N, C-alpha and C positions, 0 to 999 in steps of 0.2 A: 503494500497497499505506499510507503514511503516511497519506493524507487517511481510508483506511477504520479507520484504528486509531485514530483518534482522534474517528472517528463511537460508534465501538464503545465507546470509554471514556466519551463522552457519556450514549448511550443507560445505560447502566450507572449513571453520575451518576443522571441523572432518574430510574431506575425504584428505585434505593435510597432516594427522599422517596416515591415513590408508589409504595405495595405494594399490591396486590390481594390478597392471601391471604385463603383461605376465600369468595371469590366465585365458584367454579366449583362446576357439575355434575360427575358421570362422572369422579371424579380418578383412579379406578384405570387411565384409559387414560396417565396420567401414568410407570405402573410397568414399569420397560425388560425385553423378553426376549430370551433367548436369553442361554446361559453365557457367549458370545465377548464380546457386547456389553457384558454387565454386567460380564464381568470385567475392559475397557478402560473401565472409566469409565463408559459412554454415549455413548463419541468413534467412532462407528460411520457416522454419516450418510453419507461418501465412499467407504469401501470397502466398506457393508456390500454381500451378496450374498445368494440363496437364498429361500428361502423367508419367512426370518426378516426381509427387507427392506420387508415388507409394513408392519411395524408402523414403523417407523422412516423410510424411503426407498420407495416404491412403485416408482421407476425401479430398484432394484439388482434385482427376478427378472427382467429381460432379458438379463441376465447366466447365469441358468440355462441348461446344456446340454439336459437329458432332462427326464424329470418326479421332484421333488425332494417330499420332506415334513419337517417337523419337527414333534415334540412338546417341551414345552417345562413344565416344573414346578417354581414359586419358593414356596419355604415363609419366606412373607411374616410381616410382625409380628404380634403377638397371635395367632400360628397360624390365620392367613388362608391360603388356598389360593389362588394367582393360577397359571393355567393356560393355554398360548396352544398352536393348533395351525394348519397354514399348509399350504398344497399348492401347487406351481406345475407348471404344460403348458404345454408351448413349444407355440407356433402357427407355428414359422418366418419367411417375412417380414411374415405378417400382425402377429405381435407374441405375446407371453406373458401368458396370466393365471392370475390366483392366487384363491385362494379361504383365508380365515382365520377364526378361532374365536378372540376376546380374552373370558374367567370369571374373575371373581372369586367363590368361595365364602366367606362369612362364617361360616360355621356355623347351628348352631341357639341361638336363646338365648331364657333368661326373659323373658314378659312382663311388666313392672309396670307401676304405674299411680301415681298422686299417694295413691291411697288404702292401695294394696298395696305400697309400696317395697321390700318382702321376696319379690314375687312372685305373681301370680295361681295360679299351678299350670299356667299353659298354656304355650306356646315358639311362636315365631315365627322365619321365616330370612330372611336378608338376600342376594341376589343380584346382581352386576352382568356384564352381556353386551355384549360386540362384534360383529356376523358382517360383515366386509366381503369384498367383491369390487374384484379389481386389475385392470388392463390398461397394461402398458408394452413398449417395442420401442424396440429399436436404429436410432435416428434415422439414425446413422454407426458406422463403426468406432470413435469414439471421443464418442458423446454417447449416453445412454440419459435417456425420458422417461417417467413414467410417474403413473397416479394411483388411487385407492381412495375407493371407496364403500361407509360404512358404516351400519349398524343398529345403536344404541345404546340400551340398556335397565338402567334401573336397579328393582330391587324389593325392596319391604322389608315383610313382613306380605303384606297384603291392597292395597296400594299400590303403583306403580310407574310410570315416567316416561321416553317415549321420545323419541330426536333419530334425523335424519338427519344422516353427516356427510361430510365432502371430505379426502383426504389427495392432494396433490401435492407431485414431485418431481423432481429430475434429477441426472446424474452425471457430469462429464467426464473423460475420463480423454487428461493431456497426457503429449508423450514424452520427460518429464525423468524419467527413474529412480522411474518407477512411479505419479508423481503425480497423485492423482485432487481431484475439487473434488466432492463434496456440498450439495444445495440441498434442504432439505425445508419445506413447509407442511402442519402435521398439525391435526385436528380442527378444522376450518371447517364450522359447520354450523349446524343450529338450537337453540332454548333449548330447556331442561324444567323441564315441572312436573309435580307429584306430584299422582296422581288416587285415587281407589281409594274403597272401601265404609269403610274406615279413617276416613277424614274425616269418615263423617255424624256427626252430634250433634243427639240431642235437647235443644231450646230453647223454655221459656216466652217467648212472643213479648209474654206481657201480662203481667206478674209483679205487679201491682200489684191486677191480676182472679183473684176466687177462681174454681174450675169450669171453667176453660177447658182445652184439650185441648192439651201440645206437640206441637209441628211436628216435622218433620225436616230439619234444615236443613247444606249441606256447608261446613265449615272451608275457605277461599281460601287457595292457597298463590299463593306468587312463581315467574315463571320465573326459571331461573339457564341462561349460557350453559357451552358446552362450554371446555376448557382448550387454546383454541386457542394454536397454537406454532409458531417459525419453528426452525429447524436449518440453517445453516452449518459446514461443515466441511472438513479439506484432512488427505490421506492419502499418506506417501510411504515408499519400501521402498528405505532407504540402502545395505543390503545383500540382496544377491541375487544369481541368476542372470543378469538384466539393467539389476542396478543400477548406481550410481557405485563402490562395492567389488563384484567380482566373488566369489561362492562359490555352491558346485552344492548343497552339504549344508545350507548355514543361511541361513532371509530374516529378515529385519526388519523389522518393518512400524511405524510411527510415526503416529496419529492425532491431533486436536487441532478441538475441535466448538466453537463458539458455539450456546448456546442459551436463548432469550427467550420465555417461555410466559405468556400476558397475564394470568396470577394469581402469577405468582412471578417477583421479580426474575432477572436473565440472571446465567448463571452460567456460566464456562469449563472445558471437560472434556477431557481428556487420555490415550490411552492407548499401550500399546507390548506388540507381539508380537511373541517369539522362534519363529520356526520351525525345527524341526532334521530334517532327514532327511523333510520332507515325513510325517511320524511326531506327533512333539509338537509342542504348542503352551503356550510356557509366556508367561503376561498380568498384564498389571498398567494400573493406571489411575486417575485421580483425578479428582474433582469439586470444583471450585473455584468457591461459591456465598458470595455474600452472606448475613450473617446481621443482622446490627445498623444500626441508623444514629442518630447522635444529635448535636443540635443543641444542647446544653441549657449553658451557662458552667458548669465545674466548675473541680477545679486541674489536672484529666486533659488537658482541652483547651482552655487556654487559652496562647496563643504568644507569644514572647517581646516583643511589641510589647501586651499586656495586650487583645489583641482575643480572640473567639469563634473556637473554628474548629471543624471538622467531626470526629466519629468514626466511624471506620466498622470494625464489624469483620466478617473471613471466616470461613468454616468450609471445610477442605479434610477430606472422605471417601477414602478408599481402597478399593480391590476387587483382587481376586487372582483368577488360574482357571490351569485347565490344561485341554489339548482334545487327544485322540487320534484320528487317521484312520485309516480302513483302508487307505487308497489304495498304501499299500507291502507290501500283501500280496497276493500275483497269485491265490493260492489261493481266496480269499473271492469271491464273484459280486458282490455288493454292494457299491459303496461307501455308508461312514457317516462321520459325523464325532458323536463325543461330546465334549460340552463341560459341563465344570463353570465354578462360581463362588462367592466369597465376595464380598457387598457389603458394607462398615461403615454405617450409617444413624444414624450419631450415638448420642445419646439412645433412640434405638428397639433401638439393638442390633444386630445382624447378620441377613443373608439370603443364603441359601444358592439357589442355582437348577443346574438338571441340565437340560441337553436335550439331543437326538440328533437328525441330520439325515442321511435315506437319499437317496440317489442312484440313479435307477434307468436 
């Protein structure tokens, strides 16, 4: 454990010096889904189950006992609407299969040009979508494994880019107080390149000659990779029916995650959930990430020996949420869970998310 901690600190230190921000396409794939996961700061990879597992850790759908489907609506920044739909079908010993749709709608915007900065009188739309197919299986009573194949597309006006991606994950359930260990690699796939009629332009190939006609040319675009990421996390239940501190009316879950994306510096996530009588769930969590790194010599980072030192700044953004379950009401024929969360996005403001999961 000590060696693992040293490795994580070293990776974080290196990543702080070599930031790849703004070098990935399809960044909507990094918007978290599910009111429960969002309320716990995104620390969920070890404890996630049900349809929303397909976003965080595809191995989690192996825990489904029947047909389950979820719908999530996220009011994200700048009035952008982010939606997520997922359904799981159990297959017994064969395994579980799932289907998901991740959709971001940026609305309708006015078209502008360098000659008409106030607008041309026309509009265009921009949307992102990822469709996933998932398979997961219980390899034993304590180990799950799963993977997801995704088709990703970004569209703006008459231009679009597409890619194929794969997610893979696992979960291990120990015998100690509900301790779970989860790992997942997401968005490993091909690169994206924009193509479309918006890139067609008229070009005068011989400007020095009079009378020659213009030719139609295509603006060349570059390939951009997907935001591949690695997650590893722990989940433990210190209070509950089968925990260290026995309680039949309340259960406490503590999650911690390490998240490393190719285009962002590593960050640390933690979440806490109080379950009361299998009816009400109170949640909170935070995301602790690097925000600035400087090695310049000034009065603030010169140590007592007169040598320059590194200065690191970190941001901690909190989340909160609540959930309600119908399992304590025997008169309701279907089991469902309603989850609501509020996430602090720093200078981008607050994001709210509402989700409902049905278990048939």
